[in-house]
C-alpha positions, 0 to 999 in steps of 0.5 A, spaced: 398 235 294 392 238 293 389 235 300 394 238 304 391 244 308 398 247 309 400 247 302 399 255 301 402 257 307 408 253 305 409 255 298 408 262 300 414 262 305 418 259 299 415 265 295 418 270 300 425 266 300 425 267 292 424 274 293 428 276 299 434 271 298 434 271 291 432 278 288 426 275 284 420 278 283 413 274 284 411 274 277 417 271 275 417 265 280 409 264 281 408 260 275 413 255 277 411 255 284 403 254 283 403 250 277 401 243 281 396 247 286 389 247 285 385 254 283 383 255 290 390 253 293 393 258 288 389 264 290 390 263 297 397 262 296 398 269 292 393 272 297 398 270 303 404 272 300 402 279 297 399 280 304 405 278 307 409 283 303 404 289 303 404 289 311 411 287 312 413 293 316 407 293 320 409 285 322 416 287 324 413 292 329 409 287 332 415 282 332 420 287 334 419 287 342 419 279 342 426 278 338 432 279 342 436 279 335 434 278 328 433 271 326 435 267 320 431 269 314 426 263 313 424 263 321 423 271 320 419 270 314 415 264 318 413 269 323 412 275 318 407 270 314 403 268 320 402 275 323 400 277 317 395 271 316 392 272 324 392 280 324 391 282 317 387 276 314 383 274 321 385 267 321 384 263 327 391 263 331 391 256 333 391 253 326 396 258 324 401 257 330 401 250 329 403 250 321 408 255 323 411 250 328 411 245 323 414 249 317 420 251 322 421 243 324 421 241 316 428 244 315 434 242 319 437 249 319 431 252 323 428 246 326 431 248 333 427 254 333 421 251 332 420 253 340 421 260 339 416 261 333 411 257 338 413 262 344 413 268 340 406 267 335 402 265 342 404 273 344 401 276 338 395 280 339 391 282 333 387 287 337 392 293 336 393 291 329 389 297 326 392 302 330 399 301 328 402 306 323 401 305 315 406 300 313 412 304 311 417 302 305 424 300 306 429 305 307 433 304 301 426 306 297 423 311 302 429 316 302 430 317 295 422 318 294 422 323 301 428 327 297 424 328 291 417 329 294 417 330 302 415 326 308 407 328 307 407 325 300 411 319 301 406 317 307 400 318 302 403 314 297 404 308 302 397 309 304 395 307 297 400 302 297 397 299 303 390 299 300 392 295 294 389 296 287 382 295 284 382 292 277 382 297 271 380 295 264 381 299 257 375 298 253 375 297 246 368 300 245 364 305 249 366 305 256 359 307 259 357 300 256 362 296 259 362 299 266 354 297 266 356 290 264 361 289 269 358 293 275 364 298 274 365 305 274 368 310 268 374 314 271 375 321 268 380 319 263 376 313 260 378 307 263 373 302 267 374 300 274 372 294 277 372 292 284 372 285 287 372 282 280 374 275 281 378 271 276 379 276 270 378 271 264 371 269 267 368 277 266 363 278 261 366 281 254 373 278 256 373 272 251 369 277 246 375 281 246 371 287 249 377 290 253 384 288 256 387 289 263 391 296 264 391 300 270 388 307 268 395 311 269 398 306 264 393 307 259 394 315 259 401 315 255 397 312 248 392 317 249 397 323 250 400 320 243 394 320 240 395 316 234 391 317 228 388 312 223 394 310 218 400 313 222 406 309 222 407 308 230 413 304 234 411 301 240 418 300 244 419 295 250 412 294 248 410 288 253 405 286 256 402 290 250 396 294 253 399 300 249 400 296 243 392 294 243 390 302 244 395 304 238 392 298 234 385 300 236 386 307 234 387 305 227 395 306 227 400 301 223 403 299 229 410 295 230 411 293 237 418 291 239 420 287 246 426 283 248 422 278 251 419 272 247 415 269 253 411 276 254 411 278 246 407 271 246 402 274 251 401 280 246 400 276 240 394 272 244 391 279 247 391 282 240 388 276 237 383 276 242 381 283 241 381 282 234 387 287 233 393 287 229 400 289 230 407 287 227 411 284 233 418 284 233 422 280 239 429 283 239 433 288 244 430 295 243 437 298 242 438 293 236 432 294 232 432 299 226 426 301 223 422 307 220 422 313 220 416 313 224 410 318 225 410 317 232 413 312 237 411 310 244 417 308 249 415 305 255 422 305 258 425 299 263 425 302 270 425 301 277 417 300 277 416 303 283 410 306 281 406 299 281 407 297 288 400 297 289 399 291 285 406 288 286 408 289 294 414 284 293 418 289 289 421 293 295 423 287 298 426 284 291 431 290 290 435 294 294 437 300 289 443 298 286 440 297 279 438 304 279 444 307 275 444 302 270 437 303 268 438 311 268 443 310 263 439 305 259 433 310 259 438 315 256 440 310 250 433 308 249 431 316 248 436 317 243 435 311 239 428 312 239 429 319 236 433 317 231 427 313 228 423 318 228 421 323 222 422 330 223 416 333 226 414 326 229 412 325 236 415 321 242 412 319 248 417 317 253 414 314 259 416 310 265 412 307 271 417 310 276 416 315 282 423 317 281 424 324 278 431 321 275 427 316 271 422 322 269 423 329 269 430 329 269 431 324 263 427 329 259 431 335 261 437 331 259 434 329 253 433 337 251 440 338 252 442 333 248 438 334 242 438 341 239 431 343 237 427 338 241 421 340 244 416 338 249 409 339 247 405 340 253 399 341 249 399 333 248 397 333 255 390 336 254 386 330 254 380 328 258 380 327 265 388 330 266 388 334 272 392 341 271 396 339 278 399 333 275 403 337 270 410 338 271 415 344 270 418 341 264 412 340 260 410 333 262 405 329 267 407 326 274 402 321 276 402 318 283 399 313 287 395 317 292 392 321 286 384 319 286 385 317 293 377 317 293 377 312 287 382 307 289 388 311 287 393 309 280 399 307 279 405 312 279 407 314 272 411 319 268 409 321 261 412 327 256 411 328 249 417 330 245 417 333 238 423 332 234 426 338 230 
């Protein structure tokens, strides 16, 4: 298998089907699809499929004039993948076109359209690619975001999504020392950003547990919670564990709860690598009973629309139909968390979402449901937090287009609630 130069293209095409036909996210399906590939083929496959999703809107603009009607999804994806490789990645058209024809012929259902694939791709001209508009989000997501923010801000977000994301690290020790060791830069909030990093596990300090991977925006909820040595802290919906490690590194007595056994195993591995400890509990957060705790961090399940810089497949695996269920789940989790909090204790609620319904509106609704509950806006007085990021109800709204000159950040909402 490893000797087949076209294998990465074939696997990338299958991955596109996993996402667009079956609604699976790439992190769910990549391990199985890539397990028999060489490291080089794995890297190439991931680059191909991520690029195809990142530029899909632009590829469809190129293909549109050549298609009288929408072809079967697999043929459409062969064309999209090929356009992405030729126009965005600069691959030699001849080899890409030949492989695309082979991919079409390899499936009985699409074999009869191999000639169409060949004819269309030979007309693709990469010359005008850069002049095309920035790839847009699918309509199902673009519309609610435009309703929340307006067209100009959504366009700025789309620019950030197209640009992708550098590697952000949370240092266990001194940020400047880590940045110097890795040739990175210290961001205003204390994270270390590295570009062109390559394989994470080979970077200096990984094996020693000097740092862990965590987007700069994702590192802020724990900074806002500001756990103190000896405090009892609950990290609800804890995986993948970056916040758990921040809380443990602060000296708190941390209990981390998450429903995913696989993801919690990874949390345990990372804690061990970094020489940190926490009590790990694998169960549904709505069923967990504990406390009362001094502080709770709730990173609630959400649409993850703030993470498209890193997960360009997300808009193509979803269609918005799961929104109402997530909004309801977030309400229940907030109520559950407040029930396990000491009087006077603080709850940091956060989501990696750009939707107002999963952030500002959830906090406003919680204040209406719980008498005496307040928002502690002063908790946001942390290094590097721009006053313009603050919201009317006392929370923090982070957007991918912020820090555009530095490489952006994930979209997040963060608020610190204090129980009466």
